N, C-alpha and C positions, 0 to 999 in steps of 0.2 A: 504493499500500500504506500502511495507518496500521495501527499499534498499540496495543491488543490486539486478537487476531484470534477470532475465535470458533472453538470445537473443534467442528464439526456432527456427528464420529461417529468411536469407534473401533473398529476390527476387529480380531480375532486369529481364528488358523484354525489346524488338524491337519496335517500331512501324512498324505495319503492316496492310496490309487490314481490314476494320471494320464493316462497313455498306456501303454498294455503291463506292462513291470513298472517303468516311472517312476514314481516319487511326487512327490508337488507338498502345497506347505501354500497354495497361490497363492488357494486359495479361502477367503477370511478375509468372517467376518460379525460384522455390528454388536453390539457388549457392552454392557448397560445397566450403569449404575453405575462404581466408579472402578475402574482397572485400575493394578496394581503396576507403575513402570517401575524397573527393575532396568537394569544393565551392558549385557546380552546384548539386550535389548530388554522386552517385553512379557508380565507373567505369563500362561499361556496360550496364547501365541503361538509356533510351531516352524516351521521351517524344512527341508525336506526332504535337501537337497544343500549341506551345509556347506563346501563347497569355492567355492563360489561363491555363498552366500545367509549372511546371518546376521554373526555374530561383531559386535566392538566397533564398529567403523565402519560397519554395515549393523545397527545394533540396530533402528532403527525406520523405516520407509517412507515417506513423503508425499507423497499425489497429490493436486494441486489438484482439487477439483470442480468449479472452473470450466469443465474443457476437457470434462468430460460431454456439453454440446449438442453440439461437434464431434464427437465421438466417437458420440455419437446420429446425425448427419447421416451419417457414412462408413460407418456398419454397418448402416442401415435403421431403426435403434433395438433393436439385437439386448436381447435382455430381459436381459442383466446388468445393464446400466444403467441400471436402474431402483431399486437398490439402492446402498448405499455398498460400495466393497470392489472391484469391479469389476477394477482392476487389481491387487491383492494388496495394498493400501494399509493400513496401519493407522491411519494419521489423515487425515480429509477436511476440508479447510475452502475456504471462497471469500472470491476477494479476495490472496490470495497465491499468485503463478505463480513461475516459473522466471526471468523478467525482474527480478522485486524479493526475490528472497535467495541471500544470498549465501554462497562457501564461508566457514567458519571462523564464521558468523553465529550466536549463543549467543541460544537463545528460553528463556525460562518456561516452559517445555509442563505445563496444570495445579500442581502442585507442584516437578517435575521441573527440571531446567536440561539443555538439548541445544543439541548443536555439530553445523552443517551440516560434514556429511565429503566428500558427492560427490554430483555428479546419478545417476540408475539408466540404466544399461546395460540396455534390451530384450534379450529374450530369444525363442526360439522357443516357447516355455509362453504367452507371450501370444495368438500365432497362433492356437496350437490350442486355447486356452481363448474364443477368441471364433471359434472352426468355421471357421479357415482363412482369415479375412479379415488381411490382413499388417499388423497393427497393429504389430509389430517395425518395418518398413520406414518404415512411416507415421508413427511416433514419432519416428525419427532425419531422416525427411526434414522434420517439422512442430515439431520440437524442443519435444516435451511429455512429457519422460521424469520428472518428479518428482526425489526428490531423497532423500537417506539422513541419518539424526543419528547420531550415537555420544551416548552417556550422560555427563552428568560429575556430574550430581549425581540423586541417584535418589528417585523420589516417586510421587505418583499423578496420574491422569489420566484426565478422565472428559468424555463427552459434556454438551457445558454449558459446561464449562471455557473458559477461552481462552489463548492463547499472547501473549505481549510480549516483543519484540525489547531484549535486556539487552546486547548490545555487538554493533558490524560494523567489526572491525579490517579486513577488506579489501573494502572499498566495490566496486570496480574490478571482481572475479570473483566475476560474478552466477553461478549455476549454468547460465545462459541461455548466459553465453560460453565457462563451461569446458564446455559440452558440446559446441560448437561445434567446439573445438579440439580434442577428444579423442577425439569419436564421429564427431560430422558433417561431419568434412573442412576445416575452417577453419584446419588448420594448413598446407595446403599454399598457402594466402596470407597468413600472420602465424606467421613464426616468430620475428619479435620477442617478439609475444606467449606463443607455446609456451615460448620463454627464460625470459620472464619469471614465466610461472605455477608455474617450479620455486623461486622465493620467496616460496610461501605454503605453510609447512610443515605446517599442519593439511590440506592435502589427503589423503584416503585415499592408504594405500600402492598397492592395486592401480592407482591413476589416479597415483599419482606413478609408478611403472614402466610404464604406458604413454606417459605424455607421454615418458622417457625414450628410447622404442623410437620416439616419433615426431621426436623431433631429427634 
């Protein structure tokens, strides 16, 4: 990973019917021009179920476009993968993956300042979106979750802008390692790591609670 990282695309979506009575804003589409970044996310972006999506610690979702080649192979070239936003991500880049991003990283995203708060915990909506392909389980097994940002300074971002690393206070706590401990089962053989993760105060509260349950 080298900084700065080009922003390939910025996506936003509106909540709409998804499955039966369920609504979702996972269907996000590329936006042209600058998008305002505020404390709760991108202007024009929505979340349908605010009990599990959105909020200050999940303001912006970043998914590495690097993973799309893997998913094309897994899904047989699902048409969603022909464009950005297949995983409901707001930010798409190449050259930045879970092993090179750490909890607490501060990035200058366009003119905004954002901080990595947690990895994404996938859910059934990805399976449904991909017509029954078990994306949820495969995301965990292959450890390709993406991550969330909280917004520290509001600003604007557009495709063609760059991301630049400003601070890395917890270099030992990559998104990959944290996801492994809290979601992918690594806590079963790394209790010391699980205990040490308690010393990372910027970890989002839902994942702090999950860590406590796993101890």
